[in-house]
N, C-alpha and C positions, 0 to 999 in steps of 0.2 A: 504493499499499500504506499509506504513512504518513498520507495524508489519511484513509483509512478507519480507520486506528488512532486518529486523533484523534476522528473521528465516533463510532465504536463505544465508545471509552473514555468519552465523554460520555454516550452512550445508556445505558450500563450503570449509571452513577452518578446521573444527574440526579434521577429520582424518588425513589430511596432517600435521596439527600441532602436533598431538600426535605422528605420525610416524617420521616426519622429525625434529620437534622441540624438543620434549621430548624423542625421540628414543624409543618409545613403539614398541612392536611387532605388526605386521598386525593383528594378532588374537585379542589381547587385545584392540587395537584401534577400531576394527570393532565391538567388543562386547560392548564397552562403547558407541559407536555411536548408535548401535541398542537400548540400554537401554534408551539413551537420547531421540531419536526420538520416540520410543515407548511410553515413559511417556509423551511427549509433547502432544500426541493425547489422551493417555489413561486417563489423569487427567481431560480432558474436561468434563467428566461425572460429576465430583465434581464441576467444575466451572459453569456448566449449572444449577446444583442443588442450589448452593449458590445464583446465580442470581435470580432464580425463587422464592426462598423462603425468601431471606433476603436482597439482595443488589440491585436488579433491574440491567438492562443492562447498564445504564449510569454509575453507580458507579463501576460496574464490569470492564468496559472498562478503566476507569481511573486508578483504583487500579492495574489491570493487566498490563497495559502499563507501569506504573511507576516501577512495580517489574521487568518487562522485561528489561527496561533501566538499572536499578540498577544491574541486573545480568550481563549485557554486560560490564558495567564499572568495576565490580569486576573482570571479566575475563581479563580486560585490565591491571590488576596488575600482573606482571610477577613472580608469586610464585605458586608452585604446589598446595598448600592448597586452593588457591583461585579458582582453576579449578572446583572442585566439588561444592563449594558454589555458584559460578557463574552459572553453569549449572542448579543447583537446583532452583535458583531464576528464570532463564528463563523458566523452566518447569512450575513452579507455576504460573508465570505471564501469560504465554500463555494459561494455563488451564482456567483462568478467562476471558482472552481477546477473544480468537478465536471463541468459540461457540456463544458468545453473540454479536459479531459484525455481524455474519450472521443473528441472530435473529433481530437485530436492522434494517438491511436492509429490512427484511420482514415487520417491523412495519411501514415502510414508506407507505405501500399500503393497501388499504381496500381489503378484500377478493375477491371482484369482479373486482378489478382494473386490466385491461388487460395489463398494463405497467409493471407488476410485473416480467415477465420473462426477458424483456428487461433491467429492473433495475438490476437483478441479473447477466446478461451478462456483463453490465458495471462494476459491482462489481468484477466479476471474472477476467475481463481483467485488472482492476485497480490493483488488488493485484499482478498480474503477471508482471506489470510494476516494482513494487518493487522487485520482485523475479529476474527479468532480470538485473537490475541495481546493486543489492547487490554483486554478485560475482565479477563483474567488479571493483567495488569500493573497497571492502574489500580485494579481491585478489591482486589488485595493491598495496594497502597500506602494506599488509602482505609481499609482494615480495620485496618492496623497502625500507620500514621503519621498518618492524618487525611485527610478528604475532599479538602482542597485540594492535597495531594500527588498524589492521583490526577488532578485536573484539570490540574495543572502537567505531569505526565508526558505527557499527551496533546499538550501544546504542544511539548515536547521532541521528540516523534516527528515532528511537522510540520516543525520546523526541520531535522531530520536529512534528511527528504525533500527539502527545498529545497536543502540543501547538495549532496546527491547529484546532483540534477538540474542545478544550475549547474555542478558539476564535470564532468559527463559529456555535457552536451547538445551541444556543438560536436563532440565526438569521435564520439558514437554516434548523435546525431540532427541531423546537419548540415542546415540549412535548414528543418527541421521547425518549424512554428508561427510562421513569420515571413512568411507570405504577406501581400501588400498587403491592408489592411482593406477589407472589402466585396467581395472577390473571389468570384465565383460559378463554379459548375461547371456545364457543360451537361448535358443528359440528356434527360429524358422530355418532348420538345417536340411529339411527334406525338399524344399522347393528347388525346382530345376533351374539351371542357369538361364535358360531361355525365359522362363516365367519371371524370374527376378529382373532380367533385363527389361522385359516389357513393362513391368511395374515401375521401375526406375524411370524409363522414358516417359511413361504417362504422368508421373509426378512432375518431372522436369517441365513437361509441356504445360501442365496445370499451373506451375509456378509463374509462367509468363503472364497468365491471366490474373494471378494474385498481384503481380507488379502493376498491372493496369488499374486494378481496384484501388491500391493504395496511392497511385499517382493522382486519382480523382479525390479520394477521401481526404488526403492530406493537403488539399487546397485550403482546408479549414485554417491552417496555420499561416498561410501566405495570402493568396489572392482574395479569398473570402474574408479573412481577417482584416485586410486593408479596406475592402469594400464596406465592411461593417463600420469600420472606423470613420470613413469618409461620407458614406451615402445612406446610412441608416439612422432613423430617429431613435436614439437610445434613452430618451427621457422618460422617467416615471414621475409625473408631476414636475416638480422643479429639480428633481435629482437626476443627473446624467449618469447612467450606469457605465462603468469602465468597459471598454471594448473587450478586454481579456475575459470578462465574465461570460461571454458567449461561448468560450471554449469549454465551459462546464456542461453545456447542453448535451454533447455527445456522450460523454461518460456517464452522466446522470440518466440518459435514455438507456444506456447499457444496463444499468442497475434495475431499471423498470422492466425491460424487455427480455433480459437473459432468462429469468425463470419462466417467463411465458413461452419463449421459444423452446426451452428444454422440455416443458410439458407438452408442447405441440408435437415435437419430434417423437416423444415417447407415445403419445396417443396414436399418431399415425403409424408407428412401428407395430403397435399391438394390433392394429387393423391391416397390417401388411401393405400399407399405402404410403410409407415414408419414402420420399424422393431420394435418389442417389446423391452422394456428396457433390459430384460435378454438376448435377441439376440444381442443387441448392446454390452453388456458387454462380451459376449462370443467372439464377434469380437475384442474387446479391448484386451482380453487375448491372442488371436491368434496373433495380431500385436505385443504384448510384446514378445511372443515366437520367432517371426520373427526377432526382434531386436537383440536377443541374438545369432541367427544364424550369423548375420552381425558381431557381436562382436567376435564370435568364429573364423571367418575368420581373423580378426585382430590378435587374439590370436595365430593363426597358424603362422603368420609372426613373431610375437615376440618369440614364442617358438623355432623357427629356427635360432634365433640370429639376426633377422632384426629389423628394426624400422617401426612401422605402421604409415601410413599417418593419418593426423587428420580427414579426411573426413569419415573414418570408424566410429569414435566416433560421429561425427555430424550426420551421417546418422542413426545410431542406436538411438540416442536421439530423432531425428525427428519422426522416426517410433514409438517410445514409446509414444510420445505426441499424435500421431494419435490414439493410443490405449487409452490414457488418455481421449481424447474427447468422447470416447465411454463408458467410465466408470465413471469418476468423476462427471461432471456436471449433466449427465442424472441420475446417481445414487442418488444424492442429491434430485433431483426433484421426483424420484421414491419413496423415503422414505416419502416425504410429501403427495404423492398421495395415497399410499397404507396403511400407518400406520393408525390404529384406532386413532382418535383424542386424546383420553385420554391418549394414550401411545406415541404420536408423538414426544415429547421432549426426552423421554427415548430412543426411537428407533433411533433418530437422533444422540444422544450421542453414542448409540451402533455402528452406522456407523463409527464415529470417533475412537471408541475403536477398531474396526476391522482394521482400518488404522494403529493404534498404534501397535497392535499385528503383523500386516504385517511388520512394520518397525523393530520391535524387532527381528523377524525371518530373516529380511534382514541382520541385524548385525551378527546373528548366522551363516547364510549361508556364508556371506563374510569372516567370520573368517577362513574358510577352504580353501579360494582361494589360499593362499601361499603354500598349501600342495600338489597342483596338477598343471599340465600345464594349462596355461590360456585358451587354446582352449577347453580342457576337462571341465573346470569349467564353461565356458560360455554355453556350450552345456548342462551341468547339469541343470543350472537355466532355460534355454530355454525349456528343456524337462519338468521340473515341470510345467511351464506355459502352455506347449502344452497339457499335460495330463489334467490339469484343464480346458482348452478350450473344449476338447472333452467331459468331464463329464458335464460341464455346458450346452453345446449344446444338450446333450441327455435329460437333465431334463427341458429344456425350456418349453415344452408343459405343464408339470405339474405346473411349476411356473406360467404360464399364467392363467391356470385354477384356481389355489389356490388364486390368487390376485384379482380375480373378486369380486367386491363388491356385496353382497347379502343382501337384506333387511330382 
């Protein structure tokens, strides 16, 4: 929870700080944001490797969390040189922390333990509590006391997380995360090489669509964030809500809809009507495309000289979260089900890498937002998601066939 508080606190402020605080151009700010978020997910391959081979998950969490906190405290120093150092430290720390905290949740349960899915649901909701609170806290501090107070608060959150973990790990997590480095688990040893190859290729193909999804979804931190700041009426009476507060809409919606979707999939499964994971992901991409149609309508108002109402942004973010429920949790589960065991860690890291590549492209796409009318830009992003939806829907039958386990 506290690590996501740290990340989403930064996500809410970074572009606004670069543009409004340091007076960067929209293009340069979006490109740096894309590089930062792309690296946050991309370096997790390295973090997972270091934990597997040398550190173990327990040490990786402690070292990674400490580096994240240090990075935020460096960012709290109001000098330009500290910006890059602070961002670099947050990237490095998250690379060690994020992939291994998910692994540690899995280590709580034996392979046959039926509580595993429920445990991951609690975990997923818990991290979104942090993601919901962060923009509210850091956005308020940045708006009232200054940008660097917001960055510092994100570091305080990470320190609190580390303190709680160190205090309770031996009592509540005895032995968890201290397995010998390089320890492997057995499993899918009977699958043929051809079957394993097909499943790997299917996953890698699916990861391309994952990248497209996050390219659109993470416009929230760049183009949509700046649009909200400049063209949305954020007043509630005489009080003007900080722009960063809108970054809490998505994680709050996750808290609302995650249990609903979990119950929905379970109900459909009992009736043998649950759609396949690739089908769910195509639906998620379609919902993402729809959200940008909503944003384009707000863009039309702004392009004509008007001020868009806040509910356009809220509605778009909620629709995007409905799409996220069809992509992110089910995709993580899909990787663990389909990947050959000896490549499971590598392919899970590749999932996060696909997210990172999508985030980098999110920044590159957002960089052109200032060169065209808002309506046209939002239709462009929605069109990319729409084309990806159609292509994925067309190849769903092949993906289902390719991922069938064969002895």
